[in-house]
mmCIF file of the C-alpha atoms, coordinates in Angstrom:
data_MODEL
# 
_entry.id   MODEL 
# 
loop_
_atom_site.group_PDB 
_atom_site.id 
_atom_site.type_symbol 
_atom_site.label_atom_id 
_atom_site.label_alt_id 
_atom_site.label_comp_id 
_atom_site.label_asym_id 
_atom_site.label_entity_id 
_atom_site.label_seq_id 
_atom_site.pdbx_PDB_ins_code 
_atom_site.Cartn_x 
_atom_site.Cartn_y 
_atom_site.Cartn_z 
_atom_site.occupancy 
_atom_site.B_iso_or_equiv 
_atom_site.pdbx_formal_charge 
_atom_site.auth_seq_id 
_atom_site.auth_comp_id 
_atom_site.auth_asym_id 
_atom_site.auth_atom_id 
_atom_site.pdbx_PDB_model_num 
ATOM 1   C CA . UNK A 1 1   ? 5.719   -13.858 27.758  1.00 0.00 ? 1   UNK A CA 1 
ATOM 2   C CA . UNK A 1 2   ? 5.242   -14.202 23.842  1.00 0.00 ? 2   UNK A CA 1 
ATOM 3   C CA . UNK A 1 3   ? 7.923   -16.127 21.781  1.00 0.00 ? 3   UNK A CA 1 
ATOM 4   C CA . UNK A 1 4   ? 9.771   -13.620 19.551  1.00 0.00 ? 4   UNK A CA 1 
ATOM 5   C CA . UNK A 1 5   ? 8.660   -14.310 15.514  1.00 0.00 ? 5   UNK A CA 1 
ATOM 6   C CA . UNK A 1 6   ? 11.641  -15.400 14.281  1.00 0.00 ? 6   UNK A CA 1 
ATOM 7   C CA . UNK A 1 7   ? 12.711  -12.935 10.765  1.00 0.00 ? 7   UNK A CA 1 
ATOM 8   C CA . UNK A 1 8   ? 14.105  -15.662 7.415   1.00 0.00 ? 8   UNK A CA 1 
ATOM 9   C CA . UNK A 1 9   ? 17.405  -15.737 7.189   1.00 0.00 ? 9   UNK A CA 1 
ATOM 10  C CA . UNK A 1 10  ? 16.804  -14.106 3.422   1.00 0.00 ? 10  UNK A CA 1 
ATOM 11  C CA . UNK A 1 11  ? 14.399  -11.943 4.517   1.00 0.00 ? 11  UNK A CA 1 
ATOM 12  C CA . UNK A 1 12  ? 16.781  -10.342 7.342   1.00 0.00 ? 12  UNK A CA 1 
ATOM 13  C CA . UNK A 1 13  ? 19.468  -10.260 5.140   1.00 0.00 ? 13  UNK A CA 1 
ATOM 14  C CA . UNK A 1 14  ? 18.197  -8.074  2.655   1.00 0.00 ? 14  UNK A CA 1 
ATOM 15  C CA . UNK A 1 15  ? 16.361  -5.718  4.732   1.00 0.00 ? 15  UNK A CA 1 
ATOM 16  C CA . UNK A 1 16  ? 19.475  -4.915  6.505   1.00 0.00 ? 16  UNK A CA 1 
ATOM 17  C CA . UNK A 1 17  ? 20.854  -3.639  2.510   1.00 0.00 ? 17  UNK A CA 1 
ATOM 18  C CA . UNK A 1 18  ? 17.745  -2.223  2.311   1.00 0.00 ? 18  UNK A CA 1 
ATOM 19  C CA . UNK A 1 19  ? 15.916  -0.506  5.367   1.00 0.00 ? 19  UNK A CA 1 
ATOM 20  C CA . UNK A 1 20  ? 15.964  -0.893  9.489   1.00 0.00 ? 20  UNK A CA 1 
ATOM 21  C CA . UNK A 1 21  ? 12.849  -3.161  9.369   1.00 0.00 ? 21  UNK A CA 1 
ATOM 22  C CA . UNK A 1 22  ? 10.046  -2.079  11.942  1.00 0.00 ? 22  UNK A CA 1 
ATOM 23  C CA . UNK A 1 23  ? 11.999  -0.161  14.642  1.00 0.00 ? 23  UNK A CA 1 
ATOM 24  C CA . UNK A 1 24  ? 10.221  -1.650  18.093  1.00 0.00 ? 24  UNK A CA 1 
ATOM 25  C CA . UNK A 1 25  ? 10.305  1.251   19.490  1.00 0.00 ? 25  UNK A CA 1 
ATOM 26  C CA . UNK A 1 26  ? 9.785   4.178   16.797  1.00 0.00 ? 26  UNK A CA 1 
ATOM 27  C CA . UNK A 1 27  ? 6.354   1.906   14.973  1.00 0.00 ? 27  UNK A CA 1 
ATOM 28  C CA . UNK A 1 28  ? 4.312   2.425   18.241  1.00 0.00 ? 28  UNK A CA 1 
ATOM 29  C CA . UNK A 1 29  ? 4.995   6.090   18.685  1.00 0.00 ? 29  UNK A CA 1 
ATOM 30  C CA . UNK A 1 30  ? 4.674   6.577   14.983  1.00 0.00 ? 30  UNK A CA 1 
ATOM 31  C CA . UNK A 1 31  ? 0.944   4.946   14.945  1.00 0.00 ? 31  UNK A CA 1 
ATOM 32  C CA . UNK A 1 32  ? 0.031   7.195   18.178  1.00 0.00 ? 32  UNK A CA 1 
ATOM 33  C CA . UNK A 1 33  ? 1.183   10.270  16.566  1.00 0.00 ? 33  UNK A CA 1 
ATOM 34  C CA . UNK A 1 34  ? -0.438  9.359   13.052  1.00 0.00 ? 34  UNK A CA 1 
ATOM 35  C CA . UNK A 1 35  ? -3.424  8.286   13.667  1.00 0.00 ? 35  UNK A CA 1 
ATOM 36  C CA . UNK A 1 36  ? -4.573  9.157   17.143  1.00 0.00 ? 36  UNK A CA 1 
ATOM 37  C CA . UNK A 1 37  ? -3.095  13.126  16.726  1.00 0.00 ? 37  UNK A CA 1 
ATOM 38  C CA . UNK A 1 38  ? -2.672  13.680  13.293  1.00 0.00 ? 38  UNK A CA 1 
ATOM 39  C CA . UNK A 1 39  ? -5.467  12.184  11.666  1.00 0.00 ? 39  UNK A CA 1 
ATOM 40  C CA . UNK A 1 40  ? -7.752  12.619  14.373  1.00 0.00 ? 40  UNK A CA 1 
ATOM 41  C CA . UNK A 1 41  ? -7.564  16.181  14.694  1.00 0.00 ? 41  UNK A CA 1 
ATOM 42  C CA . UNK A 1 42  ? -7.166  16.639  10.640  1.00 0.00 ? 42  UNK A CA 1 
ATOM 43  C CA . UNK A 1 43  ? -9.842  15.004  8.876   1.00 0.00 ? 43  UNK A CA 1 
ATOM 44  C CA . UNK A 1 44  ? -13.891 15.375  10.882  1.00 0.00 ? 44  UNK A CA 1 
ATOM 45  C CA . UNK A 1 45  ? -14.088 11.901  9.405   1.00 0.00 ? 45  UNK A CA 1 
ATOM 46  C CA . UNK A 1 46  ? -12.229 9.224   8.690   1.00 0.00 ? 46  UNK A CA 1 
ATOM 47  C CA . UNK A 1 47  ? -14.297 6.469   6.674   1.00 0.00 ? 47  UNK A CA 1 
ATOM 48  C CA . UNK A 1 48  ? -13.470 2.270   5.958   1.00 0.00 ? 48  UNK A CA 1 
ATOM 49  C CA . UNK A 1 49  ? -15.322 1.047   3.217   1.00 0.00 ? 49  UNK A CA 1 
ATOM 50  C CA . UNK A 1 50  ? -14.840 -2.620  2.500   1.00 0.00 ? 50  UNK A CA 1 
ATOM 51  C CA . UNK A 1 51  ? -13.220 -3.871  5.490   1.00 0.00 ? 51  UNK A CA 1 
ATOM 52  C CA . UNK A 1 52  ? -13.916 -7.122  4.968   1.00 0.00 ? 52  UNK A CA 1 
ATOM 53  C CA . UNK A 1 53  ? -12.487 -7.418  1.824   1.00 0.00 ? 53  UNK A CA 1 
ATOM 54  C CA . UNK A 1 54  ? -9.094  -7.136  3.772   1.00 0.00 ? 54  UNK A CA 1 
ATOM 55  C CA . UNK A 1 55  ? -7.585  -10.235 3.954   1.00 0.00 ? 55  UNK A CA 1 
ATOM 56  C CA . UNK A 1 56  ? -6.421  -10.522 7.496   1.00 0.00 ? 56  UNK A CA 1 
ATOM 57  C CA . UNK A 1 57  ? -3.244  -13.555 6.692   1.00 0.00 ? 57  UNK A CA 1 
ATOM 58  C CA . UNK A 1 58  ? -1.365  -14.358 3.877   1.00 0.00 ? 58  UNK A CA 1 
ATOM 59  C CA . UNK A 1 59  ? 0.370   -12.512 1.434   1.00 0.00 ? 59  UNK A CA 1 
ATOM 60  C CA . UNK A 1 60  ? -1.897  -9.428  0.622   1.00 0.00 ? 60  UNK A CA 1 
ATOM 61  C CA . UNK A 1 61  ? -0.568  -7.208  -2.041  1.00 0.00 ? 61  UNK A CA 1 
ATOM 62  C CA . UNK A 1 62  ? -1.961  -3.396  -1.616  1.00 0.00 ? 62  UNK A CA 1 
ATOM 63  C CA . UNK A 1 63  ? -2.871  -1.373  -4.499  1.00 0.00 ? 63  UNK A CA 1 
ATOM 64  C CA . UNK A 1 64  ? -3.887  2.249   -3.945  1.00 0.00 ? 64  UNK A CA 1 
ATOM 65  C CA . UNK A 1 65  ? -4.943  4.811   -5.722  1.00 0.00 ? 65  UNK A CA 1 
ATOM 66  C CA . UNK A 1 66  ? -2.740  8.463   -5.438  1.00 0.00 ? 66  UNK A CA 1 
ATOM 67  C CA . UNK A 1 67  ? -4.011  11.740  -4.733  1.00 0.00 ? 67  UNK A CA 1 
ATOM 68  C CA . UNK A 1 68  ? -1.979  12.843  -1.487  1.00 0.00 ? 68  UNK A CA 1 
ATOM 69  C CA . UNK A 1 69  ? 0.485   12.071  1.278   1.00 0.00 ? 69  UNK A CA 1 
ATOM 70  C CA . UNK A 1 70  ? -2.273  11.325  3.261   1.00 0.00 ? 70  UNK A CA 1 
ATOM 71  C CA . UNK A 1 71  ? -2.802  8.085   1.389   1.00 0.00 ? 71  UNK A CA 1 
ATOM 72  C CA . UNK A 1 72  ? 0.326   5.975   3.484   1.00 0.00 ? 72  UNK A CA 1 
ATOM 73  C CA . UNK A 1 73  ? -1.276  7.338   6.954   1.00 0.00 ? 73  UNK A CA 1 
ATOM 74  C CA . UNK A 1 74  ? -5.407  6.525   5.391   1.00 0.00 ? 74  UNK A CA 1 
ATOM 75  C CA . UNK A 1 75  ? -3.682  3.048   4.734   1.00 0.00 ? 75  UNK A CA 1 
ATOM 76  C CA . UNK A 1 76  ? -1.853  2.342   7.962   1.00 0.00 ? 76  UNK A CA 1 
ATOM 77  C CA . UNK A 1 77  ? -4.828  3.325   9.868   1.00 0.00 ? 77  UNK A CA 1 
ATOM 78  C CA . UNK A 1 78  ? -7.484  1.163   7.965   1.00 0.00 ? 78  UNK A CA 1 
ATOM 79  C CA . UNK A 1 79  ? -4.994  -2.184  6.968   1.00 0.00 ? 79  UNK A CA 1 
ATOM 80  C CA . UNK A 1 80  ? -2.161  -1.585  9.520   1.00 0.00 ? 80  UNK A CA 1 
ATOM 81  C CA . UNK A 1 81  ? -0.962  -3.306  12.745  1.00 0.00 ? 81  UNK A CA 1 
ATOM 82  C CA . UNK A 1 82  ? -4.293  -2.472  15.095  1.00 0.00 ? 82  UNK A CA 1 
ATOM 83  C CA . UNK A 1 83  ? -6.988  -3.684  12.282  1.00 0.00 ? 83  UNK A CA 1 
ATOM 84  C CA . UNK A 1 84  ? -4.614  -6.443  11.071  1.00 0.00 ? 84  UNK A CA 1 
ATOM 85  C CA . UNK A 1 85  ? -2.438  -7.624  12.914  1.00 0.00 ? 85  UNK A CA 1 
ATOM 86  C CA . UNK A 1 86  ? 0.561   -6.777  11.020  1.00 0.00 ? 86  UNK A CA 1 
ATOM 87  C CA . UNK A 1 87  ? 2.387   -3.484  9.441   1.00 0.00 ? 87  UNK A CA 1 
ATOM 88  C CA . UNK A 1 88  ? 2.135   -2.125  6.170   1.00 0.00 ? 88  UNK A CA 1 
ATOM 89  C CA . UNK A 1 89  ? 5.314   -2.751  4.230   1.00 0.00 ? 89  UNK A CA 1 
ATOM 90  C CA . UNK A 1 90  ? 5.799   0.431   1.931   1.00 0.00 ? 90  UNK A CA 1 
ATOM 91  C CA . UNK A 1 91  ? 7.746   0.248   -1.290  1.00 0.00 ? 91  UNK A CA 1 
ATOM 92  C CA . UNK A 1 92  ? 8.617   3.984   -1.769  1.00 0.00 ? 92  UNK A CA 1 
ATOM 93  C CA . UNK A 1 93  ? 10.441  5.498   -4.717  1.00 0.00 ? 93  UNK A CA 1 
ATOM 94  C CA . UNK A 1 94  ? 14.611  6.697   -3.126  1.00 0.00 ? 94  UNK A CA 1 
ATOM 95  C CA . UNK A 1 95  ? 13.702  10.244  -3.152  1.00 0.00 ? 95  UNK A CA 1 
ATOM 96  C CA . UNK A 1 96  ? 11.172  9.759   -0.535  1.00 0.00 ? 96  UNK A CA 1 
ATOM 97  C CA . UNK A 1 97  ? 13.967  7.777   1.412   1.00 0.00 ? 97  UNK A CA 1 
ATOM 98  C CA . UNK A 1 98  ? 15.931  11.064  1.963   1.00 0.00 ? 98  UNK A CA 1 
ATOM 99  C CA . UNK A 1 99  ? 16.314  13.516  4.680   1.00 0.00 ? 99  UNK A CA 1 
ATOM 100 C CA . UNK A 1 100 ? 14.044  13.859  8.233   1.00 0.00 ? 100 UNK A CA 1 
ATOM 101 C CA . UNK A 1 101 ? 11.395  11.858  6.337   1.00 0.00 ? 101 UNK A CA 1 
ATOM 102 C CA . UNK A 1 102 ? 13.739  9.105   5.137   1.00 0.00 ? 102 UNK A CA 1 
ATOM 103 C CA . UNK A 1 103 ? 15.359  9.233   8.666   1.00 0.00 ? 103 UNK A CA 1 
ATOM 104 C CA . UNK A 1 104 ? 11.426  7.768   9.787   1.00 0.00 ? 104 UNK A CA 1 
ATOM 105 C CA . UNK A 1 105 ? 10.544  5.769   6.967   1.00 0.00 ? 105 UNK A CA 1 
ATOM 106 C CA . UNK A 1 106 ? 13.770  4.062   7.651   1.00 0.00 ? 106 UNK A CA 1 
ATOM 107 C CA . UNK A 1 107 ? 12.552  2.347   10.816  1.00 0.00 ? 107 UNK A CA 1 
ATOM 108 C CA . UNK A 1 108 ? 8.802   1.931   10.017  1.00 0.00 ? 108 UNK A CA 1 
ATOM 109 C CA . UNK A 1 109 ? 9.050   -0.641  7.524   1.00 0.00 ? 109 UNK A CA 1 
ATOM 110 C CA . UNK A 1 110 ? 9.458   1.257   4.568   1.00 0.00 ? 110 UNK A CA 1 
ATOM 111 C CA . UNK A 1 111 ? 12.251  0.628   1.645   1.00 0.00 ? 111 UNK A CA 1 
ATOM 112 C CA . UNK A 1 112 ? 13.269  1.814   -1.426  1.00 0.00 ? 112 UNK A CA 1 
ATOM 113 C CA . UNK A 1 113 ? 13.156  1.019   -5.326  1.00 0.00 ? 113 UNK A CA 1 
ATOM 114 C CA . UNK A 1 114 ? 14.337  2.905   -8.100  1.00 0.00 ? 114 UNK A CA 1 
ATOM 115 C CA . UNK A 1 115 ? 11.311  3.400   -10.744 1.00 0.00 ? 115 UNK A CA 1 
ATOM 116 C CA . UNK A 1 116 ? 13.641  3.480   -14.168 1.00 0.00 ? 116 UNK A CA 1 
ATOM 117 C CA . UNK A 1 117 ? 15.745  0.651   -13.160 1.00 0.00 ? 117 UNK A CA 1 
ATOM 118 C CA . UNK A 1 118 ? 14.154  -1.321  -9.916  1.00 0.00 ? 118 UNK A CA 1 
ATOM 119 C CA . UNK A 1 119 ? 17.554  -2.945  -8.278  1.00 0.00 ? 119 UNK A CA 1 
ATOM 120 C CA . UNK A 1 120 ? 17.305  -7.333  -7.393  1.00 0.00 ? 120 UNK A CA 1 
ATOM 121 C CA . UNK A 1 121 ? 17.755  -6.065  -3.817  1.00 0.00 ? 121 UNK A CA 1 
ATOM 122 C CA . UNK A 1 122 ? 14.415  -3.941  -3.834  1.00 0.00 ? 122 UNK A CA 1 
ATOM 123 C CA . UNK A 1 123 ? 12.619  -6.782  -5.739  1.00 0.00 ? 123 UNK A CA 1 
ATOM 124 C CA . UNK A 1 124 ? 14.030  -9.952  -4.185  1.00 0.00 ? 124 UNK A CA 1 
ATOM 125 C CA . UNK A 1 125 ? 13.010  -8.921  -0.694  1.00 0.00 ? 125 UNK A CA 1 
ATOM 126 C CA . UNK A 1 126 ? 9.221   -7.317  -1.922  1.00 0.00 ? 126 UNK A CA 1 
ATOM 127 C CA . UNK A 1 127 ? 9.007   -11.109 -2.853  1.00 0.00 ? 127 UNK A CA 1 
ATOM 128 C CA . UNK A 1 128 ? 10.654  -12.168 0.501   1.00 0.00 ? 128 UNK A CA 1 
ATOM 129 C CA . UNK A 1 129 ? 8.090   -10.129 2.506   1.00 0.00 ? 129 UNK A CA 1 
ATOM 130 C CA . UNK A 1 130 ? 4.959   -11.595 0.438   1.00 0.00 ? 130 UNK A CA 1 
ATOM 131 C CA . UNK A 1 131 ? 7.333   -15.795 0.464   1.00 0.00 ? 131 UNK A CA 1 
ATOM 132 C CA . UNK A 1 132 ? 6.942   -14.544 4.527   1.00 0.00 ? 132 UNK A CA 1 
ATOM 133 C CA . UNK A 1 133 ? 2.914   -13.849 4.110   1.00 0.00 ? 133 UNK A CA 1 
ATOM 134 C CA . UNK A 1 134 ? 3.436   -10.176 4.979   1.00 0.00 ? 134 UNK A CA 1 
ATOM 135 C CA . UNK A 1 135 ? 1.557   -7.212  3.683   1.00 0.00 ? 135 UNK A CA 1 
ATOM 136 C CA . UNK A 1 136 ? 2.849   -4.980  1.135   1.00 0.00 ? 136 UNK A CA 1 
ATOM 137 C CA . UNK A 1 137 ? 1.945   -2.027  -0.254  1.00 0.00 ? 137 UNK A CA 1 
ATOM 138 C CA . UNK A 1 138 ? 2.519   -0.751  -4.219  1.00 0.00 ? 138 UNK A CA 1 
ATOM 139 C CA . UNK A 1 139 ? 0.845   2.944   -5.718  1.00 0.00 ? 139 UNK A CA 1 
ATOM 140 C CA . UNK A 1 140 ? 0.917   1.343   -8.706  1.00 0.00 ? 140 UNK A CA 1 
ATOM 141 C CA . UNK A 1 141 ? 0.248   4.183   -10.547 1.00 0.00 ? 141 UNK A CA 1 
ATOM 142 C CA . UNK A 1 142 ? 3.659   5.360   -9.507  1.00 0.00 ? 142 UNK A CA 1 
ATOM 143 C CA . UNK A 1 143 ? 3.026   8.734   -8.538  1.00 0.00 ? 143 UNK A CA 1 
ATOM 144 C CA . UNK A 1 144 ? 0.459   11.221  -6.948  1.00 0.00 ? 144 UNK A CA 1 
ATOM 145 C CA . UNK A 1 145 ? -2.359  11.992  -9.319  1.00 0.00 ? 145 UNK A CA 1 
ATOM 146 C CA . UNK A 1 146 ? -4.484  14.900  -8.379  1.00 0.00 ? 146 UNK A CA 1 
ATOM 147 C CA . UNK A 1 147 ? -6.034  14.236  -12.131 1.00 0.00 ? 147 UNK A CA 1 
ATOM 148 C CA . UNK A 1 148 ? -9.357  13.400  -13.733 1.00 0.00 ? 148 UNK A CA 1 
ATOM 149 C CA . UNK A 1 149 ? -7.862  11.363  -15.909 1.00 0.00 ? 149 UNK A CA 1 
ATOM 150 C CA . UNK A 1 150 ? -8.763  7.481   -16.272 1.00 0.00 ? 150 UNK A CA 1 
ATOM 151 C CA . UNK A 1 151 ? -6.183  5.459   -14.057 1.00 0.00 ? 151 UNK A CA 1 
ATOM 152 C CA . UNK A 1 152 ? -3.030  4.218   -15.808 1.00 0.00 ? 152 UNK A CA 1 
ATOM 153 C CA . UNK A 1 153 ? -0.909  1.447   -13.885 1.00 0.00 ? 153 UNK A CA 1 
ATOM 154 C CA . UNK A 1 154 ? 2.782   1.201   -14.116 1.00 0.00 ? 154 UNK A CA 1 
ATOM 155 C CA . UNK A 1 155 ? 3.504   -2.828  -14.615 1.00 0.00 ? 155 UNK A CA 1 
ATOM 156 C CA . UNK A 1 156 ? 5.870   -3.428  -11.218 1.00 0.00 ? 156 UNK A CA 1 
ATOM 157 C CA . UNK A 1 157 ? 2.846   -4.252  -9.386  1.00 0.00 ? 157 UNK A CA 1 
ATOM 158 C CA . UNK A 1 158 ? 1.565   -7.103  -11.923 1.00 0.00 ? 158 UNK A CA 1 
ATOM 159 C CA . UNK A 1 159 ? 5.343   -8.273  -12.137 1.00 0.00 ? 159 UNK A CA 1 
ATOM 160 C CA . UNK A 1 160 ? 6.120   -8.360  -8.523  1.00 0.00 ? 160 UNK A CA 1 
ATOM 161 C CA . UNK A 1 161 ? 2.683   -10.489 -8.135  1.00 0.00 ? 161 UNK A CA 1 
ATOM 162 C CA . UNK A 1 162 ? 3.546   -13.279 -10.558 1.00 0.00 ? 162 UNK A CA 1 
ATOM 163 C CA . UNK A 1 163 ? 7.329   -13.651 -9.477  1.00 0.00 ? 163 UNK A CA 1 
ATOM 164 C CA . UNK A 1 164 ? 5.314   -14.319 -6.573  1.00 0.00 ? 164 UNK A CA 1 
ATOM 165 C CA . UNK A 1 165 ? 3.371   -16.581 -7.865  1.00 0.00 ? 165 UNK A CA 1 
ATOM 166 C CA . UNK A 1 166 ? 5.793   -18.989 -9.631  1.00 0.00 ? 166 UNK A CA 1 
ATOM 167 C CA . UNK A 1 167 ? 8.179   -19.039 -6.050  1.00 0.00 ? 167 UNK A CA 1 
ATOM 168 C CA . UNK A 1 168 ? 4.358   -20.506 -5.263  1.00 0.00 ? 168 UNK A CA 1 
ATOM 169 C CA . UNK A 1 169 ? 3.002   -17.985 -3.315  1.00 0.00 ? 169 UNK A CA 1 
ATOM 170 C CA . UNK A 1 170 ? -0.744  -17.330 -3.201  1.00 0.00 ? 170 UNK A CA 1 
ATOM 171 C CA . UNK A 1 171 ? -1.243  -13.440 -3.317  1.00 0.00 ? 171 UNK A CA 1 
ATOM 172 C CA . UNK A 1 172 ? -3.963  -11.420 -2.706  1.00 0.00 ? 172 UNK A CA 1 
ATOM 173 C CA . UNK A 1 173 ? -4.087  -8.170  -4.593  1.00 0.00 ? 173 UNK A CA 1 
ATOM 174 C CA . UNK A 1 174 ? -6.164  -5.815  -2.585  1.00 0.00 ? 174 UNK A CA 1 
ATOM 175 C CA . UNK A 1 175 ? -7.176  -2.449  -5.387  1.00 0.00 ? 175 UNK A CA 1 
ATOM 176 C CA . UNK A 1 176 ? -8.157  0.595   -3.187  1.00 0.00 ? 176 UNK A CA 1 
ATOM 177 C CA . UNK A 1 177 ? -9.790  3.998   -3.324  1.00 0.00 ? 177 UNK A CA 1 
ATOM 178 C CA . UNK A 1 178 ? -8.714  6.530   -1.648  1.00 0.00 ? 178 UNK A CA 1 
ATOM 179 C CA . UNK A 1 179 ? -10.704 9.896   -1.697  1.00 0.00 ? 179 UNK A CA 1 
ATOM 180 C CA . UNK A 1 180 ? -10.942 13.135  0.049   1.00 0.00 ? 180 UNK A CA 1 
ATOM 181 C CA . UNK A 1 181 ? -13.931 15.519  0.190   1.00 0.00 ? 181 UNK A CA 1 
ATOM 182 C CA . UNK A 1 182 ? -11.458 18.312  -1.475  1.00 0.00 ? 182 UNK A CA 1 
ATOM 183 C CA . UNK A 1 183 ? -8.997  17.310  -4.038  1.00 0.00 ? 183 UNK A CA 1 
ATOM 184 C CA . UNK A 1 184 ? -6.165  18.719  -1.709  1.00 0.00 ? 184 UNK A CA 1 
ATOM 185 C CA . UNK A 1 185 ? -6.976  17.636  1.813   1.00 0.00 ? 185 UNK A CA 1 
ATOM 186 C CA . UNK A 1 186 ? -7.808  20.565  4.040   1.00 0.00 ? 186 UNK A CA 1 
ATOM 187 C CA . UNK A 1 187 ? -8.275  20.995  7.734   1.00 0.00 ? 187 UNK A CA 1 
ATOM 188 C CA . UNK A 1 188 ? -11.530 19.213  8.984   1.00 0.00 ? 188 UNK A CA 1 
ATOM 189 C CA . UNK A 1 189 ? -12.016 17.755  5.347   1.00 0.00 ? 189 UNK A CA 1 
ATOM 190 C CA . UNK A 1 190 ? -13.135 14.555  4.950   1.00 0.00 ? 190 UNK A CA 1 
ATOM 191 C CA . UNK A 1 191 ? -11.168 10.767  4.301   1.00 0.00 ? 191 UNK A CA 1 
ATOM 192 C CA . UNK A 1 192 ? -12.588 7.750   3.177   1.00 0.00 ? 192 UNK A CA 1 
ATOM 193 C CA . UNK A 1 193 ? -10.564 4.322   2.088   1.00 0.00 ? 193 UNK A CA 1 
ATOM 194 C CA . UNK A 1 194 ? -12.417 1.594   0.242   1.00 0.00 ? 194 UNK A CA 1 
ATOM 195 C CA . UNK A 1 195 ? -11.030 -1.874  -0.362  1.00 0.00 ? 195 UNK A CA 1 
ATOM 196 C CA . UNK A 1 196 ? -12.331 -3.685  -2.665  1.00 0.00 ? 196 UNK A CA 1 
ATOM 197 C CA . UNK A 1 197 ? -12.318 -7.924  -3.364  1.00 0.00 ? 197 UNK A CA 1 
ATOM 198 C CA . UNK A 1 198 ? -8.942  -9.417  -3.974  1.00 0.00 ? 198 UNK A CA 1 
ATOM 199 C CA . UNK A 1 199 ? -8.275  -10.188 -7.464  1.00 0.00 ? 199 UNK A CA 1 
ATOM 200 C CA . UNK A 1 200 ? -5.246  -13.094 -8.503  1.00 0.00 ? 200 UNK A CA 1 
ATOM 201 C CA . UNK A 1 201 ? -2.579  -12.439 -11.307 1.00 0.00 ? 201 UNK A CA 1 
ATOM 202 C CA . UNK A 1 202 ? -3.169  -15.001 -13.888 1.00 0.00 ? 202 UNK A CA 1 
ATOM 203 C CA . UNK A 1 203 ? -0.604  -15.797 -16.009 1.00 0.00 ? 203 UNK A CA 1 
ATOM 204 C CA . UNK A 1 204 ? 2.987   -14.818 -17.143 1.00 0.00 ? 204 UNK A CA 1 
ATOM 205 C CA . UNK A 1 205 ? 3.845   -12.303 -20.016 1.00 0.00 ? 205 UNK A CA 1 
ATOM 206 C CA . UNK A 1 206 ? 3.229   -9.259  -20.981 1.00 0.00 ? 206 UNK A CA 1 
ATOM 207 C CA . UNK A 1 207 ? -0.212  -9.901  -22.361 1.00 0.00 ? 207 UNK A CA 1 
ATOM 208 C CA . UNK A 1 208 ? -1.396  -11.445 -18.879 1.00 0.00 ? 208 UNK A CA 1 
ATOM 209 C CA . UNK A 1 209 ? 0.519   -8.108  -17.013 1.00 0.00 ? 209 UNK A CA 1 
ATOM 210 C CA . UNK A 1 210 ? -1.611  -5.590  -19.038 1.00 0.00 ? 210 UNK A CA 1 
ATOM 211 C CA . UNK A 1 211 ? -5.006  -7.897  -18.801 1.00 0.00 ? 211 UNK A CA 1 
ATOM 212 C CA . UNK A 1 212 ? -4.592  -7.567  -15.301 1.00 0.00 ? 212 UNK A CA 1 
ATOM 213 C CA . UNK A 1 213 ? -3.531  -3.948  -15.297 1.00 0.00 ? 213 UNK A CA 1 
ATOM 214 C CA . UNK A 1 214 ? -6.865  -3.386  -16.840 1.00 0.00 ? 214 UNK A CA 1 
ATOM 215 C CA . UNK A 1 215 ? -8.921  -5.683  -14.414 1.00 0.00 ? 215 UNK A CA 1 
ATOM 216 C CA . UNK A 1 216 ? -6.978  -3.627  -10.938 1.00 0.00 ? 216 UNK A CA 1 
ATOM 217 C CA . UNK A 1 217 ? -7.263  -0.691  -12.813 1.00 0.00 ? 217 UNK A CA 1 
ATOM 218 C CA . UNK A 1 218 ? -11.463 -1.027  -13.323 1.00 0.00 ? 218 UNK A CA 1 
ATOM 219 C CA . UNK A 1 219 ? -11.666 -2.067  -9.740  1.00 0.00 ? 219 UNK A CA 1 
ATOM 220 C CA . UNK A 1 220 ? -9.073  0.454   -8.280  1.00 0.00 ? 220 UNK A CA 1 
ATOM 221 C CA . UNK A 1 221 ? -11.355 3.373   -9.944  1.00 0.00 ? 221 UNK A CA 1 
ATOM 222 C CA . UNK A 1 222 ? -14.742 1.566   -8.752  1.00 0.00 ? 222 UNK A CA 1 
ATOM 223 C CA . UNK A 1 223 ? -13.613 1.621   -4.774  1.00 0.00 ? 223 UNK A CA 1 
ATOM 224 C CA . UNK A 1 224 ? -12.602 5.062   -5.336  1.00 0.00 ? 224 UNK A CA 1 
ATOM 225 C CA . UNK A 1 225 ? -15.532 5.805   -6.814  1.00 0.00 ? 225 UNK A CA 1 
ATOM 226 C CA . UNK A 1 226 ? -17.222 4.321   -3.725  1.00 0.00 ? 226 UNK A CA 1 
ATOM 227 C CA . UNK A 1 227 ? -15.074 6.546   -1.570  1.00 0.00 ? 227 UNK A CA 1 
ATOM 228 C CA . UNK A 1 228 ? -15.079 9.550   -3.273  1.00 0.00 ? 228 UNK A CA 1 
ATOM 229 C CA . UNK A 1 229 ? -19.239 9.163   -2.723  1.00 0.00 ? 229 UNK A CA 1 
ATOM 230 C CA . UNK A 1 230 ? -19.257 8.864   0.590   1.00 0.00 ? 230 UNK A CA 1 
ATOM 231 C CA . UNK A 1 231 ? -17.327 12.411  1.190   1.00 0.00 ? 231 UNK A CA 1 
ATOM 232 C CA . UNK A 1 232 ? -19.508 13.997  -1.350  1.00 0.00 ? 232 UNK A CA 1 
ATOM 233 C CA . UNK A 1 233 ? -17.635 13.952  -4.429  1.00 0.00 ? 233 UNK A CA 1 
ATOM 234 C CA . UNK A 1 234 ? -19.164 11.060  -5.839  1.00 0.00 ? 234 UNK A CA 1 
ATOM 235 C CA . UNK A 1 235 ? -19.714 10.989  -10.623 1.00 0.00 ? 235 UNK A CA 1 
ATOM 236 C CA . UNK A 1 236 ? -20.158 9.025   -13.336 1.00 0.00 ? 236 UNK A CA 1 
ATOM 237 C CA . UNK A 1 237 ? -17.903 6.191   -13.494 1.00 0.00 ? 237 UNK A CA 1 
ATOM 238 C CA . UNK A 1 238 ? -15.904 7.147   -16.788 1.00 0.00 ? 238 UNK A CA 1 
# 
């Protein structure tokens, strides 16, 4: 029988204040339901590109484009426990943690953040996850964007990476592009996800944040173009 992994005290305490962690019953059940049944029957093809760019250990910040509500399921399929041996811990908006959806998200390792006024508890918990060498998912655009406008990123992800680096954590930020054969995914359409090479935040302060965001946005865009290409929606770079 495998020894139970001990969760650091600070991490466990903050997790208790924010969510219910990764439930040992609901998490495997959700994995089968979403990946084998829902995704498997909704999309004709689910294509994964750049899997060699996905780190299998150490602190990871996944930075995906956000085009549809399917994005979270695509990420857990391509980077979740079956692939990396660890869960995707999603930082989501407070509104997403309400109702029936929130009941499940609470039990699948997701935790809330107020985008306008992030609490210290949420930020410290995110940093604790990275200190613990876990895999954190933050949608740096902040919301679903179905337009073809250039990618515009919030500063939250870059600042999280900077704070983690201050704590001595070697954070690998992985740009991710997610695309569908239809702008609004339809039954039996195609889906693709592309992982780009990991980036490292360099320096502190506003200038370093803006420089990193520009590099991250460009890499996310390139990854998204690669994903669009394989689902038949390729176009010229912006």
